[in-house]
VEXTI-672845 format. One record per atom (N, C-alpha, C, CB): x negated, y negated, z negated; residue in one letter; chain. Coordinates in Angstrom, 2 decimals, decimal comma. Glycine has a CB too. Layout:
BEGIN
((X; Y; Z); "a"; "A") ...
This chain:
BEGIN
((8,32; -5,53; -6,17); "m"; "A") ((7,81; -4,40; -6,94); "m"; "A") ((6,30; -4,31; -6,84); "m"; "A") ((8,45; -3,11; -6,47); "m"; "A") ((5,76; -4,60; -5,66); "g"; "A") ((4,32; -4,52; -5,47); "g"; "A") ((3,56; -5,52; -6,32); "g"; "A") ((3,98; -4,74; -4,03); "g"; "A") ((4,10; -6,73; -6,44); "n"; "A") ((3,43; -7,75; -7,25); "n"; "A") ((3,45; -7,37; -8,72); "n"; "A") ((4,09; -9,11; -7,05); "n"; "A") ((4,52; -6,71; -9,14); "l"; "A") ((4,61; -6,27; -10,53); "l"; "A") ((3,50; -5,29; -10,87); "l"; "A") ((5,98; -5,63; -10,79); "l"; "A") ((3,15; -4,43; -9,92); "l"; "A") ((2,08; -3,46; -10,12); "l"; "A") ((0,75; -4,17; -10,38); "l"; "A") ((1,96; -2,53; -8,91); "l"; "A") ((0,48; -5,20; -9,60); "y"; "A") ((-0,76; -5,96; -9,78); "y"; "A") ((-0,76; -6,71; -11,11); "y"; "A") ((-0,97; -6,94; -8,62); "y"; "A") ((0,36; -7,26; -11,50); "v"; "A") ((0,46; -7,98; -12,77); "v"; "A") ((0,21; -7,03; -13,94); "v"; "A") ((1,84; -8,65; -12,91); "v"; "A") ((0,80; -5,84; -13,87); "i"; "A") ((0,60; -4,86; -14,94); "i"; "A") ((-0,87; -4,44; -15,01); "i"; "A") ((1,49; -3,63; -14,71); "i"; "A") ((-1,51; -4,25; -13,85); "a"; "A") ((-2,92; -3,87; -13,84); "a"; "A") ((-3,79; -4,97; -14,45); "a"; "A") ((-3,39; -3,58; -12,40); "a"; "A") ((-3,50; -6,22; -14,13); "v"; "A") ((-4,28; -7,33; -14,69); "v"; "A") ((-4,07; -7,42; -16,20); "v"; "A") ((-3,87; -8,67; -14,03); "v"; "A") ((-2,85; -7,24; -16,66); "i"; "A") ((-2,58; -7,26; -18,10); "i"; "A") ((-3,33; -6,13; -18,80); "i"; "A") ((-1,07; -7,15; -18,38); "i"; "A") ((-3,33; -4,94; -18,20); "l"; "A") ((-4,06; -3,82; -18,81); "l"; "A") ((-5,55; -4,08; -18,87); "l"; "A") ((-3,79; -2,54; -18,03); "l"; "A") ((-6,10; -4,71; -17,83); "i"; "A") ((-7,53; -5,04; -17,83); "i"; "A") ((-7,84; -6,04; -18,93); "i"; "A") ((-7,97; -5,60; -16,47); "i"; "A") ((-6,98; -7,05; -19,10); "i"; "A") ((-7,20; -8,06; -20,15); "i"; "A") ((-7,12; -7,42; -21,52); "i"; "A") ((-6,17; -9,20; -20,04); "i"; "A") ((-6,13; -6,55; -21,74); "v"; "A") ((-6,00; -5,86; -23,04); "v"; "A") ((-7,20; -4,96; -23,27); "v"; "A") ((-4,70; -5,04; -23,10); "v"; "A") ((-7,67; -4,27; -22,21); "w"; "A") ((-8,83; -3,40; -22,33); "w"; "A") ((-10,07; -4,20; -22,73); "w"; "A") ((-9,08; -2,65; -21,01); "w"; "A") ((-10,30; -5,33; -22,07); "i"; "A") ((-11,45; -6,18; -22,41); "i"; "A") ((-11,33; -6,69; -23,84); "i"; "A") ((-11,55; -7,37; -21,43); "i"; "A") ((-10,13; -7,14; -24,22); "f"; "A") ((-9,91; -7,63; -25,58); "f"; "A") ((-10,19; -6,53; -26,60); "f"; "A") ((-8,47; -8,14; -25,74); "f"; "A") ((-9,71; -5,33; -26,32); "g"; "A") ((-9,91; -4,22; -27,24); "g"; "A") ((-11,36; -3,77; -27,31); "g"; "A") ((-9,05; -3,06; -26,83); "g"; "A") ((-12,07; -3,86; -26,20); "a"; "A") ((-13,46; -3,40; -26,16); "a"; "A") ((-14,38; -4,34; -26,93); "a"; "A") ((-13,93; -3,26; -24,72); "a"; "A") ((-14,10; -5,64; -26,89); "f"; "A") ((-15,03; -6,60; -27,47); "f"; "A") ((-14,57; -7,19; -28,80); "f"; "A") ((-15,26; -7,70; -26,51); "f"; "A") ((-13,30; -7,08; -29,15); "v"; "A") ((-12,82; -7,70; -30,37); "v"; "A") ((-12,50; -6,66; -31,44); "v"; "A") ((-11,60; -8,56; -30,08); "v"; "A") ((-11,62; -5,76; -31,11); "t"; "A") ((-11,21; -4,76; -32,08); "t"; "A") ((-10,83; -3,46; -31,37); "t"; "A") ((-10,03; -5,28; -32,93); "t"; "A") ((-11,24; -2,34; -31,91); "p"; "A") ((-10,90; -1,07; -31,26); "p"; "A") ((-9,48; -0,61; -31,61); "p"; "A") ((-11,91; 0,02; -31,67); "p"; "A") ((-8,51; -0,97; -30,77); "f"; "A") ((-7,13; -0,56; -31,03); "f"; "A") ((-6,59; 0,20; -29,83); "f"; "A") ((-6,23; -1,78; -31,35); "f"; "A") ((-6,12; 1,39; -30,06); "g"; "A") ((-5,51; 2,20; -29,02); "g"; "A") ((-6,34; 2,33; -27,76); "g"; "A") ((-4,21; 1,63; -28,67); "g"; "A") ((-7,63; 2,45; -27,90); "g"; "A") ((-8,52; 2,49; -26,74); "g"; "A") ((-8,21; 3,60; -25,76); "g"; "A") ((-9,92; 2,62; -27,20); "g"; "A") ((-7,89; 4,77; -26,27); "g"; "A") ((-7,59; 5,90; -25,40); "g"; "A") ((-6,36; 5,66; -24,55); "g"; "A") ((-7,40; 7,15; -26,22); "g"; "A") ((-5,32; 5,12; -25,15); "l"; "A") ((-4,08; 4,85; -24,43); "l"; "A") ((-4,29; 3,79; -23,36); "l"; "A") ((-2,98; 4,41; -25,39); "l"; "A") ((-5,02; 2,74; -23,69); "i"; "A") ((-5,29; 1,67; -22,72); "i"; "A") ((-6,08; 2,23; -21,54); "i"; "A") ((-6,07; 0,51; -23,40); "i"; "A") ((-7,06; 3,10; -21,80); "h"; "A") ((-7,85; 3,67; -20,72); "h"; "A") ((-6,99; 4,52; -19,79); "h"; "A") ((-8,99; 4,51; -21,28); "h"; "A") ((-6,11; 5,30; -20,36); "i"; "A") ((-5,22; 6,14; -19,54); "i"; "A") ((-4,31; 5,28; -18,68); "i"; "A") ((-4,38; 7,08; -20,43); "i"; "A") ((-3,70; 4,26; -19,27); "l"; "A") ((-2,81; 3,37; -18,52); "l"; "A") ((-3,56; 2,61; -17,44); "l"; "A") ((-2,12; 2,39; -19,46); "l"; "A") ((-4,78; 2,20; -17,74); "l"; "A") ((-5,59; 1,47; -16,77); "l"; "A") ((-5,94; 2,36; -15,58); "l"; "A") ((-6,86; 0,93; -17,42); "l"; "A") ((-6,31; 3,59; -15,83); "v"; "A") ((-6,63; 4,52; -14,75); "v"; "A") ((-5,40; 4,78; -13,88); "v"; "A") ((-7,18; 5,85; -15,32); "v"; "A") ((-4,24; 4,96; -14,51); "i"; "A") ((-3,01; 5,17; -13,75); "i"; "A") ((-2,70; 3,96; -12,88); "i"; "A") ((-1,84; 5,47; -14,69); "i"; "A") ((-2,85; 2,76; -13,42); "a"; "A") ((-2,58; 1,55; -12,65); "a"; "A") ((-3,54; 1,42; -11,47); "a"; "A") ((-2,69; 0,31; -13,56); "a"; "A") ((-4,81; 1,71; -11,68); "i"; "A") ((-5,79; 1,61; -10,60); "i"; "A") ((-5,49; 2,63; -9,51); "i"; "A") ((-7,22; 1,80; -11,14); "i"; "A") ((-5,13; 3,85; -9,89); "i"; "A") ((-4,79; 4,87; -8,91); "i"; "A") ((-3,56; 4,45; -8,11); "i"; "A") ((-4,54; 6,23; -9,59); "i"; "A") ((-2,56; 3,89; -8,78); "a"; "A") ((-1,35; 3,45; -8,09); "a"; "A") ((-1,66; 2,34; -7,09); "a"; "A") ((-0,29; 2,97; -9,10); "a"; "A") ((-2,53; 1,40; -7,48); "i"; "A") ((-2,90; 0,32; -6,57); "i"; "A") ((-3,69; 0,86; -5,38); "i"; "A") ((-3,72; -0,75; -7,31); "i"; "A") ((-4,62; 1,77; -5,63); "l"; "A") ((-5,39; 2,35; -4,52); "l"; "A") ((-4,50; 3,11; -3,55); "l"; "A") ((-6,48; 3,28; -5,06); "l"; "A") ((-3,56; 3,87; -4,06); "l"; "A") ((-2,63; 4,58; -3,18); "l"; "A") ((-1,80; 3,61; -2,36); "l"; "A") ((-1,71; 5,50; -3,99); "l"; "A") ((-1,40; 2,51; -2,96); "r"; "A") ((-0,62; 1,49; -2,24); "r"; "A") ((-1,46; 0,84; -1,15); "r"; "A") ((-0,10; 0,42; -3,21); "r"; "A") ((-2,72; 0,55; -1,45); "v"; "A") ((-3,61; -0,06; -0,44); "v"; "A") ((-3,90; 0,91; 0,69); "v"; "A") ((-4,92; -0,51; -1,10); "v"; "A") ((-4,12; 2,18; 0,35); "i"; "A") ((-4,42; 3,19; 1,38); "i"; "A") ((-3,22; 3,37; 2,32); "i"; "A") ((-4,80; 4,54; 0,74); "i"; "A") ((-2,02; 3,36; 1,77); "r"; "A") ((-0,82; 3,50; 2,60); "r"; "A") ((-0,56; 2,27; 3,45); "r"; "A") ((0,39; 3,78; 1,73); "r"; "A") ((-1,12; 1,14; 3,05); "g"; "A") ((-0,96; -0,09; 3,83); "g"; "A") ((0,36; -0,81; 3,56); "g"; "A") ((-1,05; 0,22; 5,29); "g"; "A") ((0,95; -0,54; 2,43); "a"; "A") ((2,23; -1,18; 2,11); "a"; "A") ((2,01; -2,56; 1,53); "a"; "A") ((3,04; -0,32; 1,13); "a"; "A") 
């Protein structure tokens, strides 16, 4: 499950970069999902799991 979280975060970062430099599609949604993924990863790292 932990590896899946990192994979999802990387995919969101790639989609965010693609959207920022190629075409503006769903930018708000991508930003929200990216922030949620980063917060989830930080909480996981802080807990030491």
